[in-house]
C-alpha positions in Angstrom: -118.0 18.2 -56.4 -115.9 21.3 -56.7 -118.3 23.3 -54.6 -118.1 20.7 -52.0 -114.2 20.7 -51.9 -114.1 24.5 -51.7 -116.5 24.5 -48.8 -114.4 22.0 -46.9 -111.2 24.0 -47.4 -112.9 27.2 -46.2 -114.3 25.4 -43.1 -110.7 24.0 -42.3 -109.1 27.4 -42.6 -111.7 29.0 -40.4 -111.2 26.4 -37.7 -107.4 26.9 -37.8 -107.7 30.7 -37.5 -110.1 30.3 -34.6 -107.7 28.0 -32.8 -104.7 30.3 -33.3 -106.7 33.3 -32.0 -107.6 31.3 -29.0 -103.9 30.4 -28.3 -102.8 34.1 -28.5 -105.4 35.0 -25.9 -104.0 32.4 -23.4 -102.2 33.4 -20.1 -98.9 31.6 -21.0 -98.6 33.4 -24.2 -99.3 36.8 -22.7 -96.6 36.2 -20.0 -93.9 35.2 -22.5 -94.7 38.2 -24.7 -94.5 40.5 -21.7 -91.1 39.2 -20.7 -89.7 39.7 -24.2 -91.0 43.2 -24.3 -89.4 44.1 -20.9 -86.0 42.7 -22.1 -86.1 44.8 -25.2 -87.0 47.9 -23.2 -84.1 47.3 -20.8 -81.6 46.9 -23.6 -82.8 50.1 -25.2 -82.5 51.9 -21.9 -78.9 50.8 -21.4 -77.9 51.9 -24.9 -79.2 55.3 -24.1 -77.0 55.6 -20.9 -79.0 55.4 -17.7 -77.2 57.2 -14.8 -75.5 54.9 -12.2 -75.3 55.2 -8.4 -72.1 57.0 -7.2 -70.2 55.7 -4.1 -67.1 56.6 -2.1 -63.8 55.2 -3.3 -60.8 54.7 -0.9 -57.2 54.2 -1.9 -54.5 53.2 0.7 -50.7 53.7 0.1 -48.0 52.5 2.4 -44.3 53.3 2.8 -44.8 56.8 1.4 -42.0 57.9 3.8 -39.8 55.1 5.2 -36.9 55.6 7.7 -34.9 53.1 9.6 -32.8 54.1 12.7 -30.4 51.6 14.2 -28.4 51.9 17.4 -27.0 49.6 20.1 -30.5 48.9 21.5 -32.1 47.9 18.3 -33.7 49.1 15.0 -36.7 51.4 14.8 -38.6 51.6 11.5 -41.0 54.5 10.8 -43.6 54.2 8.0 -46.3 56.7 6.9 -49.5 55.2 5.6 -51.6 57.5 3.4 -55.3 57.0 2.7 -57.2 58.9 0.0 -61.0 59.0 -0.1 -63.1 60.2 -3.1 -66.7 60.9 -2.2 -69.8 60.7 -4.4 -69.4 64.3 -5.4 -65.9 63.7 -6.7 -64.0 65.5 -3.9 -60.8 63.7 -2.8 -59.2 64.1 0.7 -55.9 62.5 1.9 -54.9 61.7 5.5 -51.6 60.1 6.8 -50.6 58.2 9.9 -47.2 57.2 11.2 -46.5 53.6 12.4 -43.3 52.5 14.1 -41.9 49.0 14.7 -39.0 48.2 17.1 -36.7 45.2 16.7 -34.4 44.9 19.7 -30.7 44.0 19.2 -29.2 40.8 20.6 -27.5 42.8 23.3 -30.8 44.4 24.3 -32.5 40.9 24.5 -29.5 39.7 26.6 -29.8 42.6 29.0 -33.5 41.9 29.5 -32.5 38.5 31.1 -31.5 39.5 34.6 -30.6 36.2 36.3 -27.2 34.7 35.4 -26.0 31.3 36.3 -22.6 29.9 35.2 -20.0 27.2 35.9 -16.3 27.4 35.2 -13.3 25.1 35.1 -9.6 25.7 34.6 -6.2 25.8 36.2 -4.7 27.6 39.2 -1.2 28.4 40.4 0.3 29.5 43.7 3.5 31.4 44.1 3.7 30.8 47.8 7.0 29.3 49.0 8.1 27.7 52.3 10.9 28.7 54.6 13.4 27.1 52.3 12.1 29.1 49.2 10.5 26.0 47.7 7.0 26.3 46.2 4.2 24.3 47.9 2.6 23.3 44.6 2.5 23.5 40.8 -0.4 24.0 38.4 -3.6 22.4 39.6 -7.4 22.3 39.1 -9.8 25.2 39.6 -13.6 25.2 39.7 -16.2 27.8 40.1 -20.0 28.2 40.3 -21.8 31.6 40.6 -25.2 33.1 40.4 -25.6 36.8 39.7 -28.6 39.2 39.4 -28.1 42.1 37.0 -29.4 45.3 38.5 -28.4 47.2 35.4 -26.8 46.4 32.0 -23.4 47.1 33.5 -23.5 45.8 37.1 -24.5 42.5 38.7 -24.1 41.0 42.2 -24.7 37.6 43.8 -23.0 34.6 45.3 -19.8 32.8 44.2 -18.2 29.5 45.2 -14.6 28.7 44.1 -12.3 25.7 44.7 -8.6 25.8 44.0 -6.4 22.7 44.2 -2.8 23.1 43.1 -0.9 19.9 42.5 1.4 18.8 45.3 5.2 19.0 45.2 8.0 17.3 47.1 11.5 18.6 48.0 14.6 17.1 49.6 17.4 19.4 50.7 20.3 18.3 52.9 18.6 15.0 53.5 15.4 16.6 54.9 12.4 15.5 52.8 9.3 17.7 52.7 6.2 16.5 50.8 3.2 18.7 50.2 0.5 16.2 49.7 -2.6 18.4 49.3 -3.4 22.1 49.2 -7.0 23.2 48.9 -8.7 26.5 49.1 -12.5 26.9 49.3 -14.1 30.3 48.9 -17.7 31.4 49.5 -18.0 35.1 48.6 -20.4 37.9 47.9 -19.7 38.4 44.2 -19.9 41.4 41.8 -19.5 41.8 38.1 -18.9 45.0 36.2 -19.4 44.8 32.4 -17.5 47.5 30.6 -19.3 47.3 27.2 -22.8 46.0 28.0 -24.2 46.5 24.5 -21.9 44.2 22.5 -21.8 40.5 21.8 -18.1 40.4 22.9 -18.2 41.7 26.5 -15.2 42.7 28.6 -16.0 42.5 32.4 -14.3 42.7 35.8 -15.2 40.0 38.3 -14.8 40.7 42.0 -15.7 39.2 45.4 -15.1 39.2 49.1 -16.0 36.4 51.5 -14.9 33.6 53.7 -12.1 31.2 52.7 -10.8 27.9 54.1 -7.3 26.6 53.3 -6.2 23.0 54.0 -2.7 21.6 53.7 -1.4 18.1 54.2 2.3 17.4 54.5 4.6 14.6 55.5 8.3 14.1 56.1 10.4 11.3 57.3 9.7 12.3 60.9 6.0 13.3 60.9 2.7 14.0 59.1 0.4 17.0 59.5 -3.0 18.1 58.3 -4.1 21.6 59.1 -6.9 23.8 58.0 -7.6 27.5 58.6 -10.5 29.9 58.0 -10.1 33.5 57.1 -11.4 36.3 54.9 -10.2 36.9 51.4 -11.0 38.5 48.1 -10.6 38.0 44.4 -10.5 40.3 41.4 -9.9 39.6 37.7 -10.7 40.3 34.1 -13.0 38.3 31.7 -13.9 38.2 28.1 -17.4 36.9 27.3 -19.2 36.1 24.0 -23.0 36.0 23.9 -23.8 33.0 21.7 -27.5 33.9 22.0 -29.6 36.2 24.2 -29.4 33.4 26.9 -26.2 31.4 26.4 -22.7 32.8 26.8 -19.2 31.5 27.0 -15.8 33.1 27.8 -12.4 33.2 29.5 -11.7 34.6 32.9 -8.6 35.4 34.9 -8.7 35.7 38.7 -6.2 36.8 41.3 -7.2 35.4 44.7 -5.8 36.6 48.1 -6.6 34.8 51.3 -5.8 36.4 54.6 -4.5 33.0 55.9 -0.9 32.6 56.8 0.9 29.5 55.6 2.6 29.4 59.0 -0.8 28.1 60.3 -0.9 25.3 57.8 2.6 23.6 58.1 5.8 23.6 60.1 7.5 24.9 57.0 5.6 28.1 56.5 7.2 31.5 56.6 4.2 33.6 57.7 3.0 34.7 54.2 -0.7 34.9 53.2 -1.8 32.6 50.4 -2.1 33.9 46.9 -3.4 32.3 43.7 -3.6 33.0 40.0 -6.3 31.2 38.1 -7.6 30.9 34.6 -11.2 29.7 33.8 -13.2 28.6 30.9 -16.8 29.7 31.7 -20.2 28.6 30.3 -23.4 30.2 31.5 -27.1 31.1 30.9 -29.2 34.1 31.5 -32.9 33.9 32.4 
């Protein structure tokens, strides 16, 4: 019985060993063992310090030298950009390049817009008197429209229309009534504008113009009525103060002295052969394109 049990155990152990030997000889086992061996070899190689591939390294630095210059035309910023390159052999070289940026001032942007269109409204006054030293009119309305082309920052020329309408007055001396019902002056002129300080937001300028003018006067008395008009040449000159709200929009005040080569003697029976003269003040609003 004991011999039989011992023989059975030996037979079982032999079969197990044969099975294990067969498993170790299989392809799956050999692939797994190879992968493990490769991983250990790589870890050992890294610990020993395997040389790595050397490449170029580039470093860029800006604003190494920064200057800012500002004048009436704008602001210029100069910046140096440095670039350092280290090659695979460890040698470093550095190169620099200058870059500039320009920011125009509001005045420069305004001057770039050449076409100017504006409207104005205000009051006018005439010092003219009749043959009895009485004035034709008192303060009245004034209107203006002009369009100018700026050939330079300081000078512009174009067309100008102006209407002056002083309020009428009435007089009665020695029982002789004289009523000045209407006094109009219309002017169409070749216009000019000289800007004294063309690089500021507050601009002082001189308006000027020469052209054709038409004056019309209506009068009546106890005896008769009259309505006369007369064409003639004339000019205006003045002084203005303008503020540039933006590069396109501006507003300001303007004074004009207007002289028409039209005699008041041609407009009523009470004239004393004096040319018409006016003083006007305008509030102006305009745009540049």
